[in-house]
Structures are given as structure tokens and as C-alpha cells.
C-alpha positions in Angstrom: -0.1 0.1 0.1 1.6 3.4 -1.0 1.8 6.2 1.3 -0.5 8.3 -0.7 -3.2 5.6 -0.7 -2.8 4.9 3.1 -3.1 8.6 3.9 -6.1 9.0 1.5 -8.0 5.8 3.4 -7.0 7.5 6.8 -8.5 10.7 5.6 -11.7 9.0 4.5 -12.1 7.2 7.5 -11.7 10.3 9.6 -14.5 12.1 7.2 -16.8 9.3 7.4 -16.5 9.1 11.3 -17.1 12.9 11.5 -20.3 12.7 9.3 -21.6 9.4 11.2 -24.0 11.2 13.5 -27.2 11.5 11.6 -29.7 14.4 11.9 -31.9 12.4 13.9 -29.2 12.0 16.4 -28.2 15.5 16.5 -29.6 17.5 19.4 -31.9 20.1 17.8 -31.3 22.5 20.9 -27.5 22.3 21.1 -25.9 25.7 20.2 -24.1 26.0 16.8 -20.6 25.6 16.8 -18.8 29.0 17.4 -16.4 30.2 14.9 -12.8 30.0 16.3 -11.1 33.5 17.3 -8.1 32.1 16.0 -9.5 31.0 12.8 -10.8 34.5 12.2 -7.9 36.3 13.3 -5.8 34.4 10.8 -8.0 34.7 8.0 -7.6 38.6 8.5 -3.9 38.6 9.1 -1.7 38.5 5.9 1.3 37.5 7.9 -0.6 34.1 9.1 0.0 32.5 5.7 3.9 33.0 6.6 3.8 32.0 9.9 1.7 28.7 9.1 4.4 27.9 6.6 7.1 28.4 9.1 5.1 26.4 11.7 4.5 23.7 9.2 8.1 23.4 8.5 9.2 23.5 12.0 6.4 21.4 13.8 5.4 19.0 11.2 8.7 18.0 9.8 10.0 17.0 13.5 8.1 13.6 12.8 7.0 13.8 9.4 8.8 13.9 5.8 7.9 17.1 4.1 5.2 16.7 1.5 3.6 19.0 -1.3 0.8 20.7 -0.1 -0.7 19.8 -3.4 -0.8 16.1 -2.4 -3.9 16.6 -0.4 -7.0 18.8 -1.2 -8.6 21.3 1.1 -10.7 19.1 2.9 -8.3 16.3 3.4 -5.9 19.1 5.0 -8.5 20.0 7.1 -9.0 16.6 8.5 -5.3 16.0 8.8 -4.7 19.5 10.5 -7.6 18.6 13.0 -6.3 15.1 13.8 -2.6 16.5 14.4 -3.6 19.3 16.4 -4.7 16.8 19.2 -1.8 14.4 18.5 0.7 17.3 18.2 -0.8 19.5 20.8 -0.9 22.6 18.3 -2.8 25.7 19.5 -5.8 26.8 17.8 -3.7 29.8 16.2 -1.0 27.4 15.0 -3.5 24.9 13.5 -5.3 27.6 11.9 -2.2 29.1 10.5 -0.8 25.8 9.1 -4.3 24.9 7.7 -4.0 28.4 6.0 -0.8 27.9 4.3 -1.6 24.3 3.3 -5.1 25.2 1.8 -3.6 28.2 0.0 -0.8 26.3 -1.4 -2.7 23.8 -3.1 
């Protein structure tokens, strides 16, 4: 199994798990998820892209071989960064800036 196929399979598994809650199971009175302040801040900050590139290079390369940002699409990067935020202990700001860099680079 190639690394790309394994990564795609992992991303698909995470996506399916994220959407496994049906509309009937969702709590209709639960508040809608709030937009993260870090996401909003990084979207308005032009240097967030640069910081994201630096953090991706410095943080992710500690454990992973560097890959081209075009290897995955925006949705796949969202899944990967969300997963790695928990695994690597990234802050909301760090993960938002890394995600912004990856999505704008592909």
C-alpha cells in the first residue's frame, strides 16, 4: 500500500467518522458551533500564511517527511490538521495558520 493511498484511506475514515451522526441523532437545541477566534484572526492577518509555512516546516517536519501541499485537497488537509492538532498539541492559532498555508498552497 502506497503512502498516498494510506493517507487518503485514513482521511476518508476520519471524514466518515465525523459525519456518522445522522440528523435524527443531533440535538436540535444544541448551540451552533462558534467560529474560532483564531480562525477569524488568521483569516484577516496576511502574515498568518507566512507563520503557517514556518510552523508547518518546523513542527510537522519533526516527525514527518515534508510533502507537497498539493498532495491533498483542502478537505483532506482540514482532516489531517484537525487530527494532528490533538496528536501534536497544536494551539488553535497554530493549527489555523498551518491549515491556511496548506490550503492556499494547493
